[in-house]
ZADO-1210 file (C-alpha; in nm, 4 decimals, padded with zeros to 6 digits):
<atoms>
<atom x="10.9321" y="21.6913" z="-02.8948" code="MET" pos="1"/>
<atom x="10.7206" y="21.4168" z="-02.7345" code="SER" pos="2"/>
<atom x="10.3416" y="21.3973" z="-02.7386" code="LEU" pos="3"/>
<atom x="10.3360" y="21.4314" z="-02.3594" code="THR" pos="4"/>
<atom x="10.5375" y="21.7531" z="-02.3767" code="ALA" pos="5"/>
<atom x="10.3034" y="21.8921" z="-02.6421" code="LEU" pos="6"/>
<atom x="10.0015" y="21.7998" z="-02.4317" code="MET" pos="7"/>
<atom x="10.1299" y="22.0245" z="-02.1537" code="PHE" pos="8"/>
<atom x="10.2726" y="22.2891" z="-02.3856" code="LEU" pos="9"/>
<atom x="09.9413" y="22.3745" z="-02.5499" code="GLN" pos="10"/>
<atom x="09.7529" y="22.4711" z="-02.2308" code="PRO" pos="11"/>
<atom x="10.0661" y="22.6548" z="-02.1134" code="ALA" pos="12"/>
<atom x="10.0774" y="22.8600" z="-02.4344" code="LEU" pos="13"/>
<atom x="09.7108" y="22.9477" z="-02.3969" code="PHE" pos="14"/>
<atom x="09.7559" y="23.0489" z="-02.0336" code="LEU" pos="15"/>
<atom x="10.0617" y="23.2676" z="-02.1019" code="VAL" pos="16"/>
<atom x="09.8892" y="23.4280" z="-02.4002" code="GLY" pos="17"/>
<atom x="09.5816" y="23.4992" z="-02.1871" code="THR" pos="18"/>
<atom x="09.7926" y="23.6584" z="-01.9144" code="LEU" pos="19"/>
<atom x="09.9673" y="23.8781" z="-02.1702" code="LEU" pos="20"/>
<atom x="09.6316" y="23.9761" z="-02.3174" code="SER" pos="21"/>
<atom x="09.5041" y="24.0582" z="-01.9698" code="ARG" pos="22"/>
<atom x="09.8063" y="24.2785" z="-01.9097" code="GLY" pos="23"/>
<atom x="09.7404" y="24.4652" z="-02.2339" code="GLN" pos="24"/>
<atom x="09.3758" y="24.5098" z="-02.1355" code="ALA" pos="25"/>
<atom x="09.4710" y="24.6517" z="-01.7962" code="LEU" pos="26"/>
<atom x="09.7038" y="24.9010" z="-01.9615" code="ARG" pos="27"/>
<atom x="09.4212" y="25.0015" z="-02.1931" code="ALA" pos="28"/>
<atom x="09.1969" y="25.0521" z="-01.8926" code="THR" pos="29"/>
<atom x="09.4553" y="25.2707" z="-01.7270" code="HIS" pos="30"/>
<atom x="09.4468" y="25.4815" z="-02.0435" code="LYS" pos="31"/>
<atom x="09.0734" y="25.5359" z="-01.9855" code="GLN" pos="32"/>
<atom x="08.9654" y="25.2943" z="-02.2571" code="ASN" pos="33"/>
<atom x="08.7531" y="25.0880" z="-02.0242" code="GLU" pos="34"/>
<atom x="08.5391" y="24.9288" z="-02.2921" code="GLN" pos="35"/>
<atom x="08.8412" y="24.7864" z="-02.4698" code="GLN" pos="36"/>
<atom x="08.9806" y="24.6654" z="-02.1427" code="GLY" pos="37"/>
<atom x="08.6638" y="24.4765" z="-02.0598" code="GLN" pos="38"/>
<atom x="08.5621" y="24.3340" z="-02.3949" code="HIS" pos="39"/>
<atom x="08.8666" y="24.2859" z="-02.6144" code="ASN" pos="40"/>
<atom x="09.0805" y="24.0247" z="-02.4429" code="LEU" pos="41"/>
<atom x="09.2433" y="23.8283" z="-02.7242" code="GLU" pos="42"/>
<atom x="09.5368" y="23.5929" z="-02.7527" code="LEU" pos="43"/>
<atom x="09.8327" y="23.7664" z="-02.9187" code="PRO" pos="44"/>
<atom x="09.8786" y="23.6600" z="-03.2808" code="LEU" pos="45"/>
<atom x="10.2108" y="23.4908" z="-03.2046" code="LEU" pos="46"/>
<atom x="10.0504" y="23.2647" z="-02.9435" code="PHE" pos="47"/>
<atom x="09.7593" y="23.1797" z="-03.1724" code="ARG" pos="48"/>
<atom x="09.9956" y="23.0719" z="-03.4473" code="MET" pos="49"/>
<atom x="10.2200" y="22.8795" z="-03.2063" code="LEU" pos="50"/>
<atom x="09.9184" y="22.6924" z="-03.0719" code="LEU" pos="51"/>
<atom x="09.7985" y="22.6103" z="-03.4214" code="SER" pos="52"/>
<atom x="10.1426" y="22.4919" z="-03.5319" code="ILE" pos="53"/>
<atom x="10.1771" y="22.2813" z="-03.2158" code="SER" pos="54"/>
<atom x="09.8496" y="22.1070" z="-03.2981" code="LEU" pos="55"/>
<atom x="09.9725" y="22.0304" z="-03.6504" code="VAL" pos="56"/>
<atom x="10.2934" y="21.8877" z="-03.5041" code="VAL" pos="57"/>
<atom x="10.0935" y="21.6799" z="-03.2545" code="THR" pos="58"/>
<atom x="09.8737" y="21.5359" z="-03.5293" code="ALA" pos="59"/>
<atom x="10.1836" y="21.4607" z="-03.7377" code="PHE" pos="60"/>
<atom x="10.3528" y="21.2795" z="-03.4480" code="LEU" pos="61"/>
<atom x="10.0436" y="21.0667" z="-03.3901" code="PHE" pos="62"/>
<atom x="10.0496" y="20.9788" z="-03.7602" code="TRP" pos="63"/>
<atom x="10.4165" y="20.8840" z="-03.7507" code="GLN" pos="64"/>
<atom x="10.3840" y="20.6875" z="-03.4255" code="ASN" pos="65"/>
<atom x="10.0804" y="20.4873" z="-03.5378" code="THR" pos="66"/>
<atom x="10.1642" y="20.3468" z="-03.8834" code="PRO" pos="67"/>
<atom x="09.8623" y="20.2036" z="-04.0547" code="GLY" pos="68"/>
<atom x="09.6164" y="20.4147" z="-03.8553" code="SER" pos="69"/>
<atom x="09.3436" y="20.5515" z="-04.0808" code="THR" pos="70"/>
<atom x="09.2325" y="20.7988" z="-03.8143" code="TYR" pos="71"/>
<atom x="09.5773" y="20.9552" z="-03.7704" code="SER" pos="72"/>
<atom x="09.6258" y="21.0157" z="-04.1436" code="VAL" pos="73"/>
<atom x="09.2988" y="21.2010" z="-04.1966" code="TRP" pos="74"/>
<atom x="09.3212" y="21.3920" z="-03.8697" code="VAL" pos="75"/>
<atom x="09.6668" y="21.5192" z="-03.9654" code="PHE" pos="76"/>
<atom x="09.5450" y="21.6511" z="-04.3015" code="TRP" pos="77"/>
<atom x="09.2362" y="21.7960" z="-04.1362" code="GLY" pos="78"/>
<atom x="09.4508" y="21.9758" z="-03.8798" code="MET" pos="79"/>
<atom x="09.6816" y="22.1036" z="-04.1536" code="LEU" pos="80"/>
<atom x="09.3875" y="22.2649" z="-04.3340" code="PHE" pos="81"/>
<atom x="09.2678" y="22.3964" z="-03.9977" code="SER" pos="82"/>
<atom x="09.6064" y="22.5685" z="-03.9698" code="PHE" pos="83"/>
<atom x="09.5412" y="22.7337" z="-04.3067" code="PHE" pos="84"/>
<atom x="09.2036" y="22.8356" z="-04.1653" code="GLY" pos="85"/>
<atom x="09.3768" y="22.9942" z="-03.8673" code="ASP" pos="86"/>
<atom x="09.6062" y="23.1850" z="-04.1035" code="LEU" pos="87"/>
<atom x="09.3030" y="23.3015" z="-04.2983" code="SER" pos="88"/>
<atom x="09.1092" y="23.4177" z="-03.9916" code="MET" pos="89"/>
<atom x="09.4189" y="23.6055" z="-03.8764" code="ALA" pos="90"/>
<atom x="09.4308" y="23.7897" z="-04.2089" code="GLY" pos="91"/>
<atom x="09.7599" y="23.6260" z="-04.3081" code="LEU" pos="92"/>
<atom x="09.6355" y="23.4734" z="-04.6342" code="LEU" pos="93"/>
<atom x="09.5509" y="23.6880" z="-04.9394" code="PRO" pos="94"/>
<atom x="09.1751" y="23.6356" z="-04.9283" code="TRP" pos="95"/>
<atom x="08.9470" y="23.9258" z="-05.0163" code="ARG" pos="96"/>
<atom x="08.7273" y="23.8236" z="-04.7236" code="ASN" pos="97"/>
<atom x="08.9074" y="23.6470" z="-04.4387" code="HIS" pos="98"/>
<atom x="08.5815" y="23.5083" z="-04.2982" code="LEU" pos="99"/>
<atom x="08.4827" y="23.3438" z="-04.6272" code="ILE" pos="100"/>
<atom x="08.8402" y="23.2195" z="-04.6711" code="GLY" pos="101"/>
<atom x="08.8222" y="23.0685" z="-04.3250" code="GLY" pos="102"/>
<atom x="08.4971" y="22.8935" z="-04.4102" code="MET" pos="103"/>
<atom x="08.6551" y="22.7410" z="-04.7218" code="VAL" pos="104"/>
<atom x="08.9695" y="22.6135" z="-04.5491" code="THR" pos="105"/>
<atom x="08.7963" y="22.4944" z="-04.2336" code="PHE" pos="106"/>
<atom x="08.5205" y="22.3423" z="-04.4459" code="GLY" pos="107"/>
<atom x="08.7872" y="22.1361" z="-04.6240" code="THR" pos="108"/>
<atom x="08.9308" y="22.0343" z="-04.2868" code="ALA" pos="109"/>
<atom x="08.5901" y="21.9094" z="-04.1752" code="HIS" pos="110"/>
<atom x="08.5559" y="21.7012" z="-04.4938" code="VAL" pos="111"/>
<atom x="08.8885" y="21.5344" z="-04.4136" code="LEU" pos="112"/>
<atom x="08.7833" y="21.4743" z="-04.0523" code="TYR" pos="113"/>
<atom x="08.4542" y="21.3206" z="-04.1663" code="ILE" pos="114"/>
<atom x="08.6319" y="21.0835" z="-04.4055" code="ILE" pos="115"/>
<atom x="08.8617" y="20.9765" z="-04.1227" code="GLY" pos="116"/>
<atom x="08.5739" y="20.9219" z="-03.8813" code="PHE" pos="117"/>
<atom x="08.3756" y="20.7147" z="-04.1311" code="ILE" pos="118"/>
<atom x="08.6674" y="20.4960" z="-04.2363" code="GLN" pos="119"/>
<atom x="08.7781" y="20.4419" z="-03.8769" code="THR" pos="120"/>
<atom x="08.4273" y="20.3418" z="-03.7665" code="ALA" pos="121"/>
<atom x="08.3968" y="20.1006" z="-04.0587" code="GLN" pos="122"/>
<atom x="08.7094" y="19.9224" z="-03.9392" code="GLU" pos="123"/>
<atom x="08.5197" y="19.8215" z="-03.6246" code="GLY" pos="124"/>
<atom x="08.3242" y="19.4974" z="-03.5896" code="PRO" pos="125"/>
<atom x="07.9832" y="19.6590" z="-03.6467" code="GLU" pos="126"/>
<atom x="08.0700" y="19.9502" z="-03.8737" code="GLY" pos="127"/>
<atom x="07.9275" y="20.2991" z="-03.8362" code="LEU" pos="128"/>
<atom x="07.6444" y="20.3333" z="-03.5829" code="ASN" pos="129"/>
<atom x="07.3612" y="20.4565" z="-03.8064" code="VAL" pos="130"/>
<atom x="07.1200" y="20.5228" z="-03.5185" code="ALA" pos="131"/>
<atom x="07.3749" y="20.7517" z="-03.3502" code="ALA" pos="132"/>
<atom x="07.4386" y="20.9196" z="-03.6852" code="LEU" pos="133"/>
<atom x="07.0696" y="20.9989" z="-03.7332" code="LEU" pos="134"/>
<atom x="07.0239" y="21.1153" z="-03.3743" code="ALA" pos="135"/>
<atom x="07.3331" y="21.3349" z="-03.3946" code="GLY" pos="136"/>
<atom x="07.2220" y="21.4838" z="-03.7259" code="ALA" pos="137"/>
<atom x="06.8873" y="21.5794" z="-03.5752" code="LEU" pos="138"/>
<atom x="07.0344" y="21.7274" z="-03.2573" code="LEU" pos="139"/>
<atom x="07.3077" y="21.9285" z="-03.4304" code="TYR" pos="140"/>
<atom x="07.0721" y="22.0495" z="-03.7031" code="ALA" pos="141"/>
<atom x="06.8333" y="22.1806" z="-03.4370" code="LEU" pos="142"/>
<atom x="07.1175" y="22.3428" z="-03.2406" code="LEU" pos="143"/>
<atom x="07.2583" y="22.5187" z="-03.5468" code="VAL" pos="144"/>
<atom x="06.9239" y="22.6229" z="-03.6937" code="LEU" pos="145"/>
<atom x="06.7890" y="22.7628" z="-03.3671" code="LEU" pos="146"/>
<atom x="07.1158" y="22.9428" z="-03.2902" code="SER" pos="147"/>
<atom x="07.1282" y="23.0897" z="-03.6402" code="TRP" pos="148"/>
<atom x="06.7664" y="23.2065" z="-03.6290" code="GLN" pos="149"/>
<atom x="06.7940" y="23.3567" z="-03.2817" code="ARG" pos="150"/>
<atom x="07.1479" y="23.4914" z="-03.2580" code="PHE" pos="151"/>
<atom x="07.3326" y="23.4888" z="-03.5921" code="ILE" pos="152"/>
<atom x="07.0956" y="23.5877" z="-03.8728" code="ARG" pos="153"/>
<atom x="07.1450" y="23.9601" z="-03.9289" code="ASN" pos="154"/>
<atom x="06.9276" y="24.1466" z="-04.1858" code="PRO" pos="155"/>
<atom x="07.1873" y="24.4235" z="-04.1895" code="ALA" pos="156"/>
<atom x="07.4463" y="24.1880" z="-04.3433" code="ARG" pos="157"/>
<atom x="07.4574" y="24.0449" z="-04.6957" code="GLU" pos="158"/>
<atom x="07.2270" y="23.7512" z="-04.7646" code="ALA" pos="159"/>
<atom x="07.5120" y="23.5328" z="-04.8908" code="PHE" pos="160"/>
<atom x="07.6977" y="23.5871" z="-04.5627" code="LEU" pos="161"/>
<atom x="07.3932" y="23.5048" z="-04.3522" code="ASN" pos="162"/>
<atom x="07.3093" y="23.1896" z="-04.5432" code="TYR" pos="163"/>
<atom x="07.6750" y="23.1021" z="-04.5867" code="GLY" pos="164"/>
<atom x="07.7051" y="23.1065" z="-04.2079" code="ALA" pos="165"/>
<atom x="07.4023" y="22.8768" z="-04.1824" code="LEU" pos="166"/>
<atom x="07.5424" y="22.6351" z="-04.4385" code="GLY" pos="167"/>
<atom x="07.8820" y="22.6344" z="-04.2734" code="TYR" pos="168"/>
<atom x="07.7281" y="22.5827" z="-03.9297" code="GLY" pos="169"/>
<atom x="07.5367" y="22.2815" z="-04.0584" code="LEU" pos="170"/>
<atom x="07.8579" y="22.1502" z="-04.2154" code="TRP" pos="171"/>
<atom x="08.0460" y="22.1756" z="-03.8844" code="VAL" pos="172"/>
<atom x="07.7482" y="22.0115" z="-03.7187" code="GLY" pos="173"/>
<atom x="07.7842" y="21.7311" z="-03.9738" code="GLY" pos="174"/>
<atom x="08.1440" y="21.6789" z="-03.8687" code="MET" pos="175"/>
<atom x="08.0355" y="21.6664" z="-03.5049" code="ALA" pos="176"/>
<atom x="07.7593" y="21.4215" z="-03.5993" code="THR" pos="177"/>
<atom x="08.0059" y="21.1768" z="-03.7524" code="PHE" pos="178"/>
<atom x="08.2342" y="21.2259" z="-03.4507" code="ALA" pos="179"/>
<atom x="07.9449" y="21.1204" z="-03.2263" code="LEU" pos="180"/>
<atom x="07.8664" y="20.8230" z="-03.4481" code="ALA" pos="181"/>
<atom x="08.2326" y="20.7183" z="-03.4322" code="LEU" pos="182"/>
<atom x="08.2276" y="20.7332" z="-03.0517" code="ALA" pos="183"/>
<atom x="07.9070" y="20.5285" z="-03.0362" code="CYS" pos="184"/>
<atom x="08.0588" y="20.2781" z="-03.2799" code="SER" pos="185"/>
<atom x="08.3973" y="20.2191" z="-03.1150" code="LEU" pos="186"/>
<atom x="08.3748" y="20.3840" z="-02.7721" code="GLY" pos="187"/>
<atom x="08.6915" y="20.4165" z="-02.5632" code="ASN" pos="188"/>
<atom x="08.8844" y="20.7396" z="-02.6166" code="SER" pos="189"/>
<atom x="08.6844" y="20.8200" z="-02.9289" code="TYR" pos="190"/>
<atom x="08.4418" y="20.9889" z="-02.6929" code="TRP" pos="191"/>
<atom x="08.7071" y="21.2605" z="-02.6902" code="LEU" pos="192"/>
<atom x="08.6420" y="21.2934" z="-03.0627" code="THR" pos="193"/>
<atom x="08.2713" y="21.3408" z="-02.9984" code="ALA" pos="194"/>
<atom x="08.3407" y="21.5959" z="-02.7262" code="LEU" pos="195"/>
<atom x="08.5871" y="21.7750" z="-02.9549" code="GLY" pos="196"/>
<atom x="08.3228" y="21.7923" z="-03.2280" code="GLY" pos="197"/>
<atom x="08.0680" y="21.9429" z="-02.9903" code="LEU" pos="198"/>
<atom x="08.3124" y="22.2044" z="-02.8611" code="ILE" pos="199"/>
<atom x="08.4129" y="22.2862" z="-03.2190" code="PHE" pos="200"/>
<atom x="08.0473" y="22.3630" z="-03.3001" code="VAL" pos="201"/>
<atom x="08.0217" y="22.5908" z="-02.9964" code="LEU" pos="202"/>
<atom x="08.3392" y="22.7733" z="-03.1017" code="SER" pos="203"/>
<atom x="08.2029" y="22.8466" z="-03.4479" code="ASP" pos="204"/>
<atom x="07.8681" y="22.9547" z="-03.3058" code="LEU" pos="205"/>
<atom x="08.0486" y="23.2214" z="-03.1037" code="ILE" pos="206"/>
<atom x="08.2137" y="23.3483" z="-03.4220" code="ILE" pos="207"/>
<atom x="07.8785" y="23.3588" z="-03.5993" code="GLY" pos="208"/>
<atom x="07.7085" y="23.5372" z="-03.3094" code="ILE" pos="209"/>
<atom x="07.9749" y="23.8093" z="-03.2915" code="THR" pos="210"/>
<atom x="08.1103" y="23.8487" z="-03.6469" code="ASP" pos="211"/>
<atom x="07.7820" y="23.8095" z="-03.8339" code="ILE" pos="212"/>
<atom x="07.5099" y="23.8546" z="-03.5753" code="GLY" pos="213"/>
<atom x="07.6859" y="24.1640" z="-03.4431" code="GLY" pos="214"/>
<atom x="07.6206" y="24.0731" z="-03.0817" code="ARG" pos="215"/>
<atom x="07.8638" y="24.1542" z="-02.8058" code="ARG" pos="216"/>
<atom x="08.0070" y="23.8637" z="-02.6093" code="VAL" pos="217"/>
<atom x="08.2521" y="23.9555" z="-02.3358" code="LYS" pos="218"/>
<atom x="08.6016" y="23.8312" z="-02.4249" code="HIS" pos="219"/>
<atom x="08.4575" y="23.6637" z="-02.7358" code="ALA" pos="220"/>
<atom x="08.7925" y="23.6223" z="-02.9124" code="ALA" pos="221"/>
<atom x="08.9355" y="23.4495" z="-02.6074" code="LEU" pos="222"/>
<atom x="08.6365" y="23.2171" z="-02.5791" code="TRP" pos="223"/>
<atom x="08.6614" y="23.1321" z="-02.9491" code="VAL" pos="224"/>
<atom x="09.0218" y="23.0231" z="-02.9140" code="TRP" pos="225"/>
<atom x="08.9675" y="22.8421" z="-02.5853" code="ALA" pos="226"/>
<atom x="08.6880" y="22.6309" z="-02.7343" code="THR" pos="227"/>
<atom x="08.8680" y="22.5909" z="-03.0667" code="TYR" pos="228"/>
<atom x="09.1846" y="22.4578" z="-02.9042" code="ILE" pos="229"/>
<atom x="08.9869" y="22.2222" z="-02.6799" code="LEU" pos="230"/>
<atom x="08.7871" y="22.0972" z="-02.9778" code="GLY" pos="231"/>
<atom x="09.0957" y="22.0257" z="-03.1846" code="GLN" pos="232"/>
<atom x="09.2707" y="21.8627" z="-02.8890" code="MET" pos="233"/>
<atom x="08.9725" y="21.6335" z="-02.8363" code="GLY" pos="234"/>
<atom x="08.9866" y="21.5182" z="-03.1985" code="ILE" pos="235"/>
<atom x="09.3657" y="21.4785" z="-03.2057" code="ILE" pos="236"/>
<atom x="09.4259" y="21.3289" z="-02.8603" code="TYR" pos="237"/>
<atom x="09.1512" y="21.0692" z="-02.9047" code="ALA" pos="238"/>
<atom x="09.4364" y="20.8667" z="-03.0528" code="GLN" pos="239"/>
<atom x="09.6021" y="20.8443" z="-02.7105" code="ILE" pos="240"/>
<atom x="09.4679" y="20.4872" z="-02.6722" code="GLN" pos="241"/>
<atom x="09.6967" y="20.3784" z="-02.9554" code="THR" pos="242"/>
<atom x="10.0131" y="20.5051" z="-02.7821" code="GLN" pos="243"/>
</atoms>
């Protein structure tokens, strides 16, 4: 399957999955379960896994089509661990706590992304843009800290979960920081990487707000996957300039 076909397939899968979820919600409403119908739209598991697998395949094809590309190698491995994270969050891996398991696997993915961003930026004529790195670190740290304090921190939950969420949020923010520094270093389509990093942070903030903070967000599961897919696509398809 070509990269162009995958680029159109991924939004199509999301759209079809959303329509199916909407149909299920309407049936629930007809059964007088209005709250479920209004607040629990979620992509079916099959569509979530197909989307995740398609992103792994896309990253692999970029790797194979761009021999010698540092970015494509690390992004593929990062996406592969993201796939394991998706399996974990779906309860398909034998973790005692799927949320903690997801943090571990996605945390590994972000390490791999960061390595790729740093090495790619260093291949440029001026190396990694340190000023952008410092500015991004400050901005993302403030975003994560304020969001955690206001919306995620929940005294009713275990301390390790609260502070684990903070640490993980800062880690994702670190990935987004290096993505921004990469874009400021090399420009061009790497701004898609920076945008993908930002959207990735927003996706994880929604998870923290709902799963740990206990706050209700209408169609939260759908928003999480919409932002997650867009974030990953930004990181992966930034390589389009090399095709």
